N, C-alpha and C positions, 0 to 999 in steps of 0.2 A: 289261937291256932296260927300257924305260921305257914303263911303260902310260899313254897319252895320251887313255883313253877318259874321258869325263865324263859321269856320271850325271844331271847337271843342264843338259846341253847342251840348247840349243833343238831342237824338232822341225823336221824337214824340212818346208819348205812347197811345196805344190805352185801356190800362187796367193798373190801378195802386194798389199796394199793400202796406200797411202799416204795416210793421214787426216791427216797432221801440219797443224795451222792450222785444223781443222775442229771446231766445238762441236757437242755434242749437239744433235740427235740424228743429226747427218750420219755419224759415223763408224760408228755402227751401222746406219745404211741403207745405207752402202757394203758393209759387212760382209754384210750380209743378200743384197743383190744379187750379191756375189762367191760366196757360198756357194751360191747356186742354180746357178752353173756348173760347182760340182764334183760328183763322183760321191761316194758313201757311202766313209768311210775316208780321203778326202783332207782335207789340211790348207791352213788359210788363216792367212796371217801379216797382221796389221793393225797398222800403226805410227801411234800417235796422241800427241798433245800435250795433249789436254783432261785437266785435271786430275781430272775425274768418270769418264774412260774405264774406269778399272780395274774400278770398282765397276758401271757400265754393261754392260761386258762380262760379268761375273758374274752379273748380272740376266738379261741375253739369253741366256746359254749355260742357265740354269735354266727360263727360259720356252719357248726352242726346241727344247730335247733335245739341242742340238749340243754335244758336250763340250768345255770349255775345258780345253786341255791345259796351258798355261802362261802365265804372265804375267810380263813382265820389266820392272822399273821402273830406269830410268837417267836421273837429274835430270829434266828436264820430260818426257822422253820414255818412253812405255810401249809394248811390244811384246806382242800377244796372239795366241795361237795358238788356233785353234777347229778341231775337226775335224767334217767335214760327217756328219750322222747318215744 
């Protein structure tokens, strides 16, 4: 039997924001607005192409207390998973 479970799998998202093509601070502002729609523990997925987004979302998570669950970088695209605190 094959075990297809992946401990590095992306978290399941309750809401997704496509911020591709947007530059700072717009991806963060969109994320902030989307997080306000979620309840505690729900997960937000944000897709970005801004090269500074990885660092920006790390700082955003530290400043707001919303845990950054995972960041996935693939080429010019980054995907960020935040949990609502």
